[in-house]
C-alpha positions as CSV (number, residue, x, y, z in Angstrom):
1,M,-28.5,-15.2,3.9
2,F,-27.5,-12.9,1.2
3,G,-27.3,-9.1,1.1
4,Y,-25.6,-8.2,4.4
5,I,-21.9,-8.1,3.4
6,N,-21.5,-5.0,1.3
7,I,-19.4,-1.9,0.8
8,N,-20.1,1.7,1.9
9,Q,-19.7,3.5,-1.4
10,K,-20.0,6.9,0.3
11,I,-16.6,6.6,2.0
12,M,-14.8,4.5,-0.6
13,T,-12.3,6.0,-3.1
14,D,-13.0,5.8,-6.8
15,E,-10.0,3.5,-7.2
16,N,-11.3,1.1,-4.7
17,K,-14.8,1.2,-6.1
18,K,-13.4,0.3,-9.5
19,A,-11.4,-2.6,-8.0
20,Y,-14.5,-4.0,-6.1
21,Q,-16.6,-3.7,-9.3
22,A,-13.9,-5.5,-11.3
23,Y,-14.0,-8.4,-8.9
24,Y,-17.8,-8.4,-9.0
25,C,-17.7,-8.6,-12.8
26,G,-15.2,-11.3,-12.5
27,L,-17.5,-13.3,-10.3
28,C,-20.3,-12.8,-12.8
29,R,-18.2,-14.1,-15.7
30,R,-17.0,-17.1,-13.7
31,L,-20.6,-18.0,-12.8
32,K,-21.5,-17.9,-16.4
33,S,-18.6,-19.9,-17.6
34,S,-19.1,-22.6,-14.9
35,C,-22.9,-22.7,-14.8
36,G,-24.2,-20.8,-17.8
37,A,-26.6,-17.9,-17.7
38,K,-28.5,-19.4,-14.8
39,G,-25.3,-19.0,-12.7
40,Q,-25.3,-15.2,-13.3
41,M,-28.8,-15.0,-11.8
42,L,-27.3,-16.1,-8.5
43,L,-24.7,-13.2,-8.4
44,N,-24.3,-11.3,-5.2
45,Y,-21.9,-8.9,-3.5
46,D,-21.4,-11.2,-0.4
47,M,-19.1,-13.5,-2.3
48,T,-17.3,-10.6,-3.9
49,F,-16.1,-9.7,-0.4
50,L,-14.7,-13.3,-0.1
51,I,-12.8,-12.9,-3.4
52,V,-11.2,-9.6,-2.2
53,L,-10.4,-11.1,1.2
54,L,-8.7,-14.2,-0.3
55,T,-7.0,-12.2,-3.0
56,G,-5.5,-9.9,-0.3
57,L,-4.5,-12.7,2.0
58,Y,-2.8,-14.9,-0.6
59,E,-1.7,-12.0,-2.9
60,L,-3.2,-13.6,-6.0
61,E,-2.5,-12.3,-9.4
62,N,-5.5,-11.2,-11.6
63,E,-6.2,-11.9,-15.2
64,V,-7.4,-8.6,-16.5
65,S,-9.8,-8.1,-19.4
66,E,-12.3,-5.7,-20.8
67,I,-15.8,-6.9,-21.8
68,T,-19.1,-5.5,-23.0
69,C,-21.8,-6.5,-20.6
70,A,-25.4,-7.0,-21.8
71,L,-26.7,-5.1,-18.8
72,H,-24.3,-2.2,-19.5
73,P,-23.8,-2.2,-23.3
74,T,-22.6,1.4,-23.7
75,K,-19.4,1.1,-21.7
76,K,-16.8,-1.7,-21.4
77,R,-16.4,-3.2,-18.0
78,T,-13.0,-4.2,-16.4
79,V,-12.9,-7.8,-15.2
80,W,-10.5,-9.2,-12.7
81,I,-10.3,-13.0,-12.3
82,N,-8.0,-15.2,-10.2
83,E,-8.0,-18.5,-8.3
84,A,-10.3,-17.2,-5.6
85,T,-12.9,-16.1,-8.1
86,G,-13.6,-19.7,-9.1
87,Y,-13.8,-20.8,-5.5
88,A,-16.2,-17.9,-4.6
89,A,-18.3,-18.7,-7.6
90,D,-18.7,-22.3,-6.5
91,M,-19.6,-21.3,-2.9
92,N,-22.0,-18.8,-4.4
93,V,-23.8,-21.6,-6.2
94,V,-24.0,-24.0,-3.2
95,L,-25.2,-21.2,-0.9
96,A,-27.9,-20.1,-3.4
97,Y,-28.9,-23.8,-4.0
98,H,-29.8,-24.3,-0.3
99,N,-31.3,-20.8,-0.1
100,L,-33.7,-21.8,-2.9
101,I,-34.5,-25.0,-1.2
102,D,-35.3,-23.1,2.1
103,D,-37.5,-20.7,0.2
104,W,-39.3,-23.5,-1.5
105,K,-40.0,-25.1,1.9
106,D,-41.3,-21.8,3.2
107,D,-43.5,-20.5,0.4
108,K,-43.9,-23.6,-2.0
109,A,-42.9,-21.5,-5.0
110,Y,-42.5,-24.0,-7.8
111,T,-40.2,-21.7,-9.8
112,K,-37.6,-22.0,-7.0
113,K,-38.0,-25.8,-6.9
114,A,-37.5,-25.8,-10.7
115,F,-34.4,-23.7,-10.3
116,V,-33.0,-26.1,-7.8
117,K,-33.4,-28.9,-10.3
118,M,-31.5,-26.9,-12.9
119,L,-28.6,-26.6,-10.4
120,D,-28.4,-30.2,-9.4
121,K,-25.5,-31.2,-11.7
122,D,-23.6,-28.1,-10.8
123,Y,-24.1,-28.8,-7.1
124,A,-22.9,-32.4,-7.4
125,R,-19.8,-31.1,-9.3
126,I,-19.0,-28.6,-6.5
127,A,-19.7,-31.2,-3.8
128,G,-17.1,-33.5,-5.3
129,K,-14.6,-30.6,-5.5
130,Y,-15.1,-29.1,-2.0
131,P,-16.6,-31.9,0.2
132,R,-15.7,-30.2,3.5
133,Q,-17.5,-27.0,2.7
134,V,-20.5,-28.6,1.2
135,K,-20.8,-31.1,4.1
136,A,-20.7,-28.1,6.5
137,L,-23.5,-26.4,4.6
138,E,-25.7,-29.4,4.4
139,E,-25.2,-30.0,8.2
140,F,-26.0,-26.4,8.8
141,M,-29.3,-26.7,6.9
142,R,-30.2,-29.9,8.7
143,R,-29.5,-28.6,12.2
144,T,-31.1,-25.2,11.6
145,E,-34.3,-26.8,10.4
146,E,-34.3,-29.1,13.4
147,M,-33.8,-26.2,15.9
148,E,-36.4,-24.1,14.2
149,K,-38.9,-26.9,14.5
150,N,-38.0,-27.3,18.2
151,H,-38.2,-23.6,18.7
152,E,-34.7,-23.4,20.2
153,P,-34.7,-20.4,22.6
154,N,-30.9,-19.9,22.7
155,L,-30.0,-17.3,20.1
156,D,-26.3,-17.9,20.5
157,V,-26.7,-21.6,19.7
158,V,-28.8,-21.0,16.6
159,A,-26.7,-18.1,15.3
160,G,-23.6,-20.3,15.9
161,L,-24.8,-22.7,13.2
162,T,-24.5,-20.0,10.6
163,G,-21.2,-19.0,12.0
164,E,-19.8,-22.5,11.8
165,M,-21.0,-22.9,8.2
166,L,-19.6,-19.6,7.0
167,G,-16.4,-20.3,8.9
168,E,-15.8,-23.4,6.7
169,I,-16.6,-21.4,3.6
170,F,-14.1,-18.7,4.5
171,C,-11.5,-21.3,5.2
172,W,-10.5,-21.9,1.6
173,R,-7.2,-23.8,2.4
174,E,-6.1,-25.8,5.4
175,D,-3.0,-23.8,6.1
176,E,-1.5,-21.4,8.7
177,W,-4.3,-18.9,8.2
178,A,-7.2,-21.5,8.5
179,E,-7.9,-20.8,12.2
180,E,-8.2,-17.0,11.7
181,M,-10.3,-17.4,8.6
182,R,-12.7,-19.7,10.4
183,S,-12.9,-17.3,13.3
184,M,-13.6,-14.4,10.9
185,G,-16.3,-16.3,9.0
186,F,-17.8,-17.6,12.2
187,Y,-18.5,-14.1,13.7
188,I,-19.7,-12.7,10.4
189,G,-22.0,-15.7,10.1
190,K,-23.5,-15.0,13.5
191,F,-23.8,-11.3,12.6
192,I,-25.7,-12.3,9.5
193,Y,-28.1,-14.5,11.4
194,I,-28.8,-11.9,14.1
195,M,-29.3,-9.2,11.5
196,D,-31.7,-11.4,9.6
197,A,-33.7,-12.2,12.8
198,Y,-33.7,-8.5,13.7
199,E,-35.1,-7.6,10.2
200,D,-37.8,-10.3,10.4
201,Y,-38.7,-9.8,14.1
202,D,-41.9,-7.7,13.7
203,A,-43.2,-9.9,10.9
204,D,-42.4,-13.1,12.7
205,L,-44.0,-11.8,15.9
206,Q,-47.2,-10.9,14.0
207,K,-47.3,-14.2,12.1
208,K,-46.3,-16.2,15.3
209,E,-43.4,-17.7,13.4
210,Y,-40.1,-18.8,15.0
211,N,-37.6,-16.1,15.8
212,P,-35.1,-16.6,18.7
213,L,-35.1,-12.9,19.4
214,V,-38.6,-13.3,20.8
215,Y,-37.2,-15.5,23.6
216,V,-34.2,-13.1,24.1
217,M,-36.5,-10.1,24.6
218,K,-38.5,-11.9,27.3
219,E,-35.4,-12.0,29.4
220,S,-33.8,-8.7,28.5
221,A,-34.2,-5.3,30.1
222,E,-32.9,-3.6,27.0
223,D,-35.1,-2.5,24.1
224,M,-34.9,-4.3,20.8
225,N,-32.8,-1.8,19.0
226,T,-30.3,-1.4,21.8
227,L,-29.9,-5.1,22.4
228,C,-29.4,-6.0,18.7
229,R,-27.0,-3.2,18.2
230,L,-24.9,-4.5,21.1
231,L,-25.0,-8.1,19.8
232,L,-24.2,-7.1,16.2
233,T,-21.3,-4.8,17.3
234,S,-19.9,-7.6,19.4
235,M,-19.9,-10.0,16.5
236,M,-18.3,-7.6,14.1
237,S,-15.7,-6.6,16.7
238,E,-14.6,-10.3,17.0
239,S,-14.5,-10.8,13.3
240,A,-12.4,-7.6,12.8
241,K,-9.9,-8.8,15.4
242,S,-9.3,-12.0,13.3
243,F,-9.0,-9.9,10.2
244,E,-6.5,-7.5,11.8
245,R,-4.3,-10.5,12.8
246,L,-4.0,-11.6,9.2
247,P,-1.1,-10.3,7.1
248,I,-3.3,-8.5,4.6
249,L,-2.0,-5.4,2.8
250,L,-3.5,-5.8,-0.6
251,H,-7.0,-4.3,-0.7
252,A,-6.9,-3.8,3.1
253,D,-8.8,-0.5,2.7
254,I,-11.7,-2.2,0.8
255,L,-11.9,-4.9,3.4
256,R,-11.9,-2.5,6.3
257,N,-14.6,-0.5,4.5
258,V,-16.8,-3.6,4.6
259,L,-16.0,-4.8,8.1
260,Y,-16.3,-1.4,9.9
261,S,-18.9,0.3,7.8
262,G,-20.5,-1.6,4.9
263,V,-22.0,-4.4,6.9
264,W,-24.0,-1.8,8.8
265,S,-25.7,-0.4,5.7
266,R,-28.7,-2.8,6.1
267,Y,-29.0,-2.0,9.7
268,E,-29.0,1.8,9.1
269,Y,-31.6,1.3,6.3
270,L,-33.8,-0.7,8.8
271,Q,-33.5,2.0,11.4
272,L,-34.5,4.7,8.8
273,K,-37.5,2.6,7.8
274,K,-38.6,2.2,11.4
275,R,-38.3,5.9,12.1
276,K,-40.4,6.7,9.0
277,K,-43.0,4.1,10.1
278,Q,-43.1,5.6,13.6
279,K,-43.4,9.1,12.3
280,A,-46.2,8.1,10.0
281,G,-48.0,6.3,12.8
282,A,-47.7,9.3,15.1
283,G,-49.0,11.6,12.3
284,A,-52.0,9.3,11.7
285,K,-52.8,9.3,15.5
286,K,-52.6,13.1,15.7
287,K,-54.8,13.4,12.7
288,S,-57.3,11.0,14.1
289,R,-57.5,12.9,17.4
290,R,-58.1,16.2,15.5
291,Q,-60.9,14.6,13.6
292,R,-62.5,13.2,16.7
293,G,-62.3,16.6,18.4
294,Y,-63.8,18.2,15.4
295,E,-66.6,15.7,15.1
296,S,-67.5,16.1,18.8
């Protein structure tokens, strides 16, 4: 679930890079203050995007500080923290909590089960504070597990579960912006699910594990890369429409960087990886043919 919502640093200004890093460091600090050192181990850039989005929408004021980070001891780091930082930190924890449970069910890694136990009290605290969001996440996990067991063939239905869950997380407040925030989160959630299924497709096919794209490909005349690119583009287009309808001026450049470019970083990496694999395979076949010709 993590790792798909990121910035494209190559086309981002130095000022915006510093701002995004300051929010990221703020998230790290808030995770530590609310959950201890174990909270910092859950840190990811996905929730940093949510902080920037909520800060821009509600024009929140930051508490600014300079700290010395244990990971970067030679240079002080700028930290920006506001109301949205605490919310994103809590959502970071509950998402990671269920991600760890899911990993435990898949590979039976006892270290992950132990980590879940360490987060139990923090999870209960957050569930009491944000019952709507946590209930949506728990329902998402239950229904996803059920559909995977039943090998649900409809990609749109399964991806929609991630969309509904992320929509509730994006909707921080039930106000005039709630509908657009839910819509934006919904389509980003579907994008994340499809991207994850696309990334795991070859491995799932080989292991004969559930992946709804297997059913989609049986009915599609398109090749895998073309089909997934179309689906992913459609999801981000709808999400971007909701974003553009929101009255966001603060950090709008950073947010557009993520929505129009950054989210494609993983896809481009996968494409590069596939091309290298195909090139290596073609080279190996050519070498094998030369060897057979020489031997004969």
